[in-house]
N, C-alpha and C positions, 0 to 999 in steps of 0.2 A: 878220549880216544887219541892215540899218538898221531901226530901230523906228518910223520915220515915213515918210510918202510923200515920195519924192524929187522933184526937178523933173520937169516934163512930159516931158523928154527920156528918162526912164527908165520911162515908162508904155507899156503896150500895151493895145490895145482888142480885146476879144473879144466878138463878137455871139453871142447864144444860139442863132441858127439858121444859122450859117455860119462860114466861115473867119475867123480873126482879121483885123481891119482896123486900119490905123494910125489913132490918134485924130486926128491932124492931119498933113497932108503934110509940114510942116517941123519940127514939134515932136516927133512920136512916132517911135519906131523901127518901121520896116516889117519885119514878119515875114511872109514870103509863105507859109510852111508851118508846120504845127504842130511839125515836127521841129526847125526852127530855133528855134522858141519854147521848146521844152523844153530844147534845148541852151543857150539863153541863160539860162533859169532855173537850170539846173544850174550854169552858169558864174558865176551871181550878177550877170548883166547886167541883169536885169529884177527889180524889187522889188515891182511891183504890177500888177494887171489892172484894166482898165476893162471892165465888163460892161454892154452896152447891150441893153435890151429895151423892151417897150411901157411899162414903168413908169418908164423913164428911164435915165439914165446913172449907174452906181455904180462906185466905185473900191474894190477889195479889195487890201489889202496882203498880201504873203506872210507878214508877221509875224503877222497875225491869222488869215488864212484857212488857211495851210498849216503853222502852227507845231506843232499837235499831231502831225500826220503826220511832219513833219521830226524832231521830238523822238523819236518812236517809232522811226523809221528810224535816226537817229543813235545811239540807245542799244541797238540790237539786238546780241545776242551774235554774230550771223552777219553776214557781209558782204552788202551789197545793191547792186544796180546796175540802171539802166535802159538797155536797148540798143535802138538804132534798127534799122530794117529793113535797113540797110546794114552793121550790125555795129559802129557807133560807140557808145562808152560815153557816155551823156548825163548820167548821175548815178551817183555812188558815195558810199557812206556812209563814216564814219570807220573802221569795222571792216575794210572792204575795203582801205583804205589800209594798215592794220596788217598784214593778211594778205600784201599785196604789197610791204610795206616801202618804200612811196613815198608822196609827197604826193598829195592828191586832184586837184589841178590838173594833175598829170602823168597821172592816170588818165582824167579826164573829157576827152572829145574824142579819146581814143586808140581804135584799133580793138580789139575784144575779142580778136582773133587774136594780138595782141601778147603776151597773157598766157596763151595756150594752146599746148601742145606740138604739133608737127606731127602727132603720132599720137594726137591726142585722140579718145576713143571716140565722140564725137557732134559733129556740125557745127552751125553757127549756124542753118541752115535747119530742122533738126529741133528745136532749142531753141525756135525762133520759131513753128513750126507747131502744136505741142501742148505741153501741160504734161508735163514729164518730170522724173525725178530720176535723176541719174547721177553716178558718181564720176569725177572728173578730177583731173589734176595741174596746178595753176596754176604759172606761172613768175614768181617775184618779181623785184624790181629787180636782185638779184645773180645771177639765173639759177638759183636753187635751186628745186626743186619743192616745192609746198605741196599736199598731198592735201586735196581738199575734196569735199563732197557738194553738187552744184549742183541747185537746184530752179528750174524755170522756169514762168512764168505769162504766156502771150501776151495782149496787150491791143490793142484797136483804138480809137483816139481820133480822131474826126473823119476817119474813113476812112484814118487813118495807123496802121500796125502798129508796135507796140513789144513788147518782152519785158522783164519784170521778173525779175531773177535774184537768188537768195539763195545764199550760199556758206558752208556749214557747215564749220568747221575740223575735219579728221579726223586731225590729227597725233597728238593724244593717243590717239585710238582706234587708229590704225595702230601706234603704239608699243606699246599694250596688246596688240594682235593679234600683233605680232611677238614680244612676251614670251610670250604664250600659245603661239604656234607654237614658240618656243624651248623652252619647258617641255614642250610635246608631243614635240618631238624628243628632249629629254633623257629624258623618260619612256619614249618608244618605244625609245631606245637602251638604257636601263636594263632595260626589260622583255625586250628581245632578249638582253642580257647575262645576265639572270636565267634566261631560258629556256635559253640556251646552257649556263649553269652547272648548271641542273637536269638538262638532257640529259646533261651530262658526269657528274654525280653518279649519274644513273640508269644510265649505261653502266658507270661504275666499280662501282656496287653489284651489277651483274649479271655482272661479269667478275672473274676471278681476277687479282689484281695481279701475281703471279709469272709466270704462263704466258700471260695475256691470253685464256684460254679462258672461255666462259660458265660460270656456276655451275649447280647442279642445277635451280633454278627455271626458268631459261631453257630448259634441255633438256626439262623436263617439258612446258612449253607447246608446244614444237616437236613433241614426240612426239604429244601430243593432236591437234595440227593434222594430222600425218601420218596418224594413225589415221582421222580424219574423211575425209581424202582417199582413203584406202585402202578405206573402205566404199563409195565411189562407183566407184572404179576396179577393185576386186576384186584388187588386187596385194598383195604381202606387205610387211610392215614389220619390220625387225630392230633390236634393241637389244643392244648389246655392253657388258659390264662388264669393265674391264681393271684388273688389279692387278699391279704390278711385284713379281716374286719377290725376297725378301730385300733389299728396298730399304733397310731400316733399317741394313744393314751399311755402306752408303755414308756415312750421317750419322755412324755410330759410329767408323768408321776414318778418314774424311777431313774430317769436320766438316760443319756445316749449309750452309756456302757451296757446297761441292762437291755436296751433296745438292740444293740449289736449282738449280744449273747443270744437274745431271742431269735434274731434273724438266722444265726448259725444253727440253732436247733431246728428251726423250720426248714432251712435248706437241707440239713442232714435227713430230716424226715422225708422230704420230697425225693431226694436222691435214693433213699432206701426203698421207696415205694414203686420205683420203676424197674423194668427189666434191663439187663445189661445192654441190649440193643437200643434202648430208648435214651432220651436226653433230657436234661433239666438245665435251665439257664436263669440267671437273675436279670430281670429287665430294668431294675432300678427301684430304690426305696424298698417297699414291702411287696413288690410285684414280682412274680415268677412266671415262667412259661415252660411247658413240657411238651415233648414230642413222643408220640407212641406210634411206632411203625408196624406194618403188617397186622393191622387190627382186623379181627374177624367180621365185625358187623357194627352198625350204629349202636346197638345195645351194649356191645362190648365196650365201646368208647364211653358210653354213659355210665356203665358200671365202674370204669376206671376213675371218672370224675367224682362219682359219689364216694368211692373209697378214699380219694384224697380228702374230701370234706370230712369224712368220718375220722380218718387218721389224724388230721390236723386238730380236730376237736379234742384230742387226748392230751395235747401239749398245754401245760399250765402257763398262764400269763405271768405268774409270780409277783403280781402286785396286790392281789387279794386272795385270801385262802379259798381254795376250791374253784376259782374262776379259770376257765380254759379259753384257749384261742378258738376262733371260728374263721372260716375263709369262704370267700365267694369265688366260684370256679366257672369260667366260661369255656364252652367246648365248641370247636369247629371241626367238622368231619369232611374229609375229602374222599370221594369215590373214584377209584382208578386214576389217581394222580391229578384230579381236577384242581385248577387254580395254581397259585404260587405261594411261596412262604409268606410274603407280605399280606396277601389276601387272607390266608388262614389266621395269621396273627391278629389282623384287624377284626375279623369275624369273631374270634375267640375273645378279644378285648370287649367288643360290643356285648357279647353274651355274658361276660363277667359283670359288666355294669348293670345288666338286667338282673342278674342274681343279687347284686348288692342293693339295687333298687327295690327288690322284693324282700328285703330284710336281712340279707346276708346269710352265711352259714348254709349255703346250698349251691347247687350247680344248675346251669342253664345251657341249653344247646342252641346254637345259632340256627335260625331258619329264615325263610324269605320275608316273613312279616317283620322280623327284627331288622333285616336289611332295609326294608321300606321305612321303618321307624328311624333308622340311622340317617337315611337320605332326607327324611323330613327334618331331622334335627340340623343336618348340614344346610338345608335350604333356609331353615329358621335363623341359623347363624348369619348367613349372607344377608337375609332380610333385616336382621337386627343391626348389623354393621351399617347397612344403607340408611336405616332410620337414625342411627347416631350421627352419621356423616351429614345427613340432611336436616338435623334438628327436629326430628319427629318423635323424640322421647320427651314425654311430658309428665306432670304430676296431677293426680286427682286427689281430692281431699274428702275425708269422711269425719264428721264431728265425733268427739269423745265427750260423754256427758257425766257430770258429777251426780251420782244417784242421790246423795243426801241433800245437796243444795238445789238440785234441779236446774243446772245451767251448763253451758258449754265451757269446758276447760281447755280444749285444744282440738287438734286435728291430726289424723294420720295421713301422711303423704304416700299415696300408692302410685307406683310407676305404671305408666301406660304408654303404649306405642300406637301412633295413628298411621293409617294408610295415607297414601298421597291424596285420596279423595276425602280425607277427614274422618273416615270411619275408624273405630277402635279395633285393635287386635287383642284377642283374648289372652290374658296373662299366661295361661297354660301353654300357649303356642310359642312363647318366647322365653319365659323364665328358665325352664330346664336348659335350653340352648345357651342362655346367657351364663348360667352357672358352669356348664360343661366346658364352654369355650373360653371362659375368663372375661368375656365381654361384660359380665356383671360389674367389673371394677369401674370402667368408664361410665356404665349406665348408672351405677350407684352414685358416683361423683356428680353426674348431671342432675339427678333428682335431688341430691343434697343441696346443690347450689340453687336450684329452682325453689325448693321449699324454704330455705333461709330468706331468700328475697321476697317470697310471697307473704310469709308471716310478718316480716318487717314492714311491708307496705300497709298491712292492716293494723298497724299500731294505733292509729287514731280511733279504731273501733273498740279497743280494749277499755275496760273500766279499771280504775285504780286498784280495786280489790280483786279483779278477775282478769289478769293478763293471760293471753292465749299462749299455748305452746304448740309446737309441731313435732310429730314423731316420724322418723325416717328409718326404714328397715336397712340393716347393714348385713351383707353377706360375709361369711368367714374369709372368702377370697379377697375381700377388700383390705384385709389386714396383711396379706402376703407381701406387698411391696414395702411395708414397714413405715409408710408415711401418712397413715390415716389421721393421726392427731394433728399433723401440720395442715392437712386438707381441711379438717373441721375448723381449725382456728382461722385459716385463710377465708373461709366462707362466712364465719361469724363476723370477722372484721369487715369484709366487703359489704355485708348487709347491715352493718352497725347493729347487730342483734345481741341482746343479753344472752350469754351462754345458757342461763337457766331456762330459756324459752325453747331450747333444742333438746329433744329426746332421741336417743338412738335405741333401736330394738334389734336384738339378736335372737335367732331361733335356738332351740335346744340342740339341734343337729350341729349348728355352727359352734356352739359352746363346747361340744364334745371333741371338736377338732382343734380347740385352742391350745396353743403352746405357751412357753415362757414369754416369747416375744409379743404375742398377742395380749397376754395378761398385762404386760408392761404398757402396751399402747392403750388398753382400756383404762389403766390407772392414770395415764397422762390425760386422756379425754375427760375423765372424772375430775381431775385437778383443774381443768379449764372451767368447770362449773356445769358441764353438760351431764344430763341424767342418762343412765343406761338401764334398759329393762330387758326382761326375758320374754320373748314372744312364743306363742303356741305352747305354753307350758302344759306338760302332761303327755305330749305326743312323742317325746324323745327319750334320752337316757340321762337327763340331768338329775343329779342327786342332791341331797342336802349339802354335801361337801361343796358342790359348785355354787349353790345358793349362798353359802357362808363365805366362800373365797372371793367371789366376784363382787365388784363395786356396783351392786344393783340398787335401783330405787323402786322398781315396780315389776310385777309379773302380769302377763296377759294370759287369761284362761282360754284355751283353744275352743273354737266354736263347735267342734264335734261333741264336746261335753256339754256346752251351754244348750245346744238344741235338744238334748235329751233330759234336761234338768227336771222337766215336769212329767216325763213319761217313763224314764229309766232310773230305777233306784240306784244303780251303780254310778251312772253319770251324776246323779244328784249328790251321792256321797263324795265323789271325787271333787266336784265343784266346791262343796261345803268345806272339805278338808283343805283344798288349796287356799281358799280365802282365809281360813283359820291359820294355816301355816304362814301365809304372807304377813298376817297381822302379828304373829309371834316374832317374825324376823324383822319387823318394822318396815315392811314393803307395802306399797299400794297394790291393790288387786284391780285388774281391768278385765271385764268380760267381753269377748268378741262374739259377733254373729247373733246378737240379740234381735229376734224377729217378732216376738209376741209379748203382749202385756203380761201374760202368765209367767213367762221366763223372767221378765223384769221384776215382777213381784217376788219371785223366789230369790233372786239375786239380792234384792233389798233385805229380805228376811235373813239371808246368810251374812249380811254386812259387807257386801261387795262395794268397793269405793267408786268405781267408774265403769262405764259400759259404752259400746258402740255397736252399730248394726243397722239393718234396714228398717227396724222399728223407728229409728230416729232420722236417718237420711241415708240415701245411697251416695257413693262417692261422686263428687262434682269436680268440674275442671278448674274451679277457683274457690278460695275460702269464702269470698263474698256470696257465691252461689250456694255453697254448702250451708252458710248461715241462713240464707233465704229459705231453703227448703227444710231446715232442721226442725223437727218436732220434739221439743223438750218436754218430757212428761212432768206433770206437777208433782210436788212432794206431798204425799198424803199424811 
């Protein structure tokens, strides 16, 4: 802009009380309307104003009168423009030119609509009628959009309407908002992934990986919900505890992969046998539990349990041709929401053990008598623990007689518990509790130690050709810790006892539960020089395969067969066959429970090697007392 007044041709005259008038008809530019005047100023065509009033005629140059304003507008961070009532841009500052990427002389005189998209959110009329602030996209010289915040200030000068606009550049803000939005999306996606992962983890934590069935905690929650619903409906709720009979045999004979496959088949069968509203869970190992909601009656629950037993009996064990699974099922029934989930599961568990104790492959319903029996077992466990703590677990000894030579060859050490007054507790009162609770492990170790010391102390009474031995019963649970060979060796060394003087007896039931680890322990015990025998032969499931595989030295014929040897042809045949089989396998045969001379005579006729029973002596608290009362039959 020039710094001095230009010739008269570039002056305009403005009266203070009316429209601008030309200073001279020939010398001054005629500007009929203020709009043209402002346009001329914006275009740089007018450099000064002539102001006429009563005081006279004064000339104001834009350099002096408008300079501060122009400097302010030119240096604004925002774009600025003045718009006419018809939408023409009369003035634009430098920043607006930068925003639109074009020179100001291109902007001034152009319509504002040229720089607005057709879908602009607000029109010129609204911008001109009132002050607004609105976001719009301007179009620059290259057709690119420039987001701006438009502020408008309507003005009226000499009855002419104008609008002053400011344009705040929003590109940085929009970029920041886009980045924030991107980060929000990323965070939302990550949160969704995290929630999905947490849900997957929660699902996995509540489900058995092998079978896909829920764990105990899930079933407990569902049982509690079912009981709450039953309190309102008055219906029955049934809980079933399922244990697969002799499942361990699958793992031992075919391996764990076959066992896992069998568990998957069993789980699938159980899941298919229940209604959609019911639930199945894996409790661990080969044990499962089921919940049946809205059961019509007790008989309905019993029918469900029997159906489970029947359906599971159709699944092949796949270790022998034609052999099928069987299961023991315990049933607990709640009327009108009685009890809790834990109560029902405990009752069903007790009923299952009753079914298993009755031979398996059947179902049993929990009742008050079973609860009393369970309480008695719990009391027996407490009493047994007290006896162990107080040293009231002792051994009684019953002589074993060589039938051919007619002399004592050894003794069976039988565990006994004494009351604090010295009286004896019947074995039936504590043996089941010991097995169930696991206390049979310390109890067995106690009797083993006592027996080794007792037989060693009686060494002076041995004859050179007739050394005594002591037989100790061993439970399958004593093998579970894996240290039985070490315990045996430690007791032999402590008693300074020849390993050949110690015999260990296992029942057929125990042998059926033996796994690879237990077989290894038996081999280690046999390597020590300790003899191993099979007790109660004929009452369990032991087969010729077990007799051939196990490192056995003798078999003991169960007293239930011996007692009928003279009256029952079947018992007589079984005893004769067992004695013959033992001889064929190179094993000694020992008959238990011999009570009459007639039974003894038949055993000798069959070629039985040894025998024990009340005919010879009742169990005594020491070997010395057992020898004192022993009645050794003469050899005929």
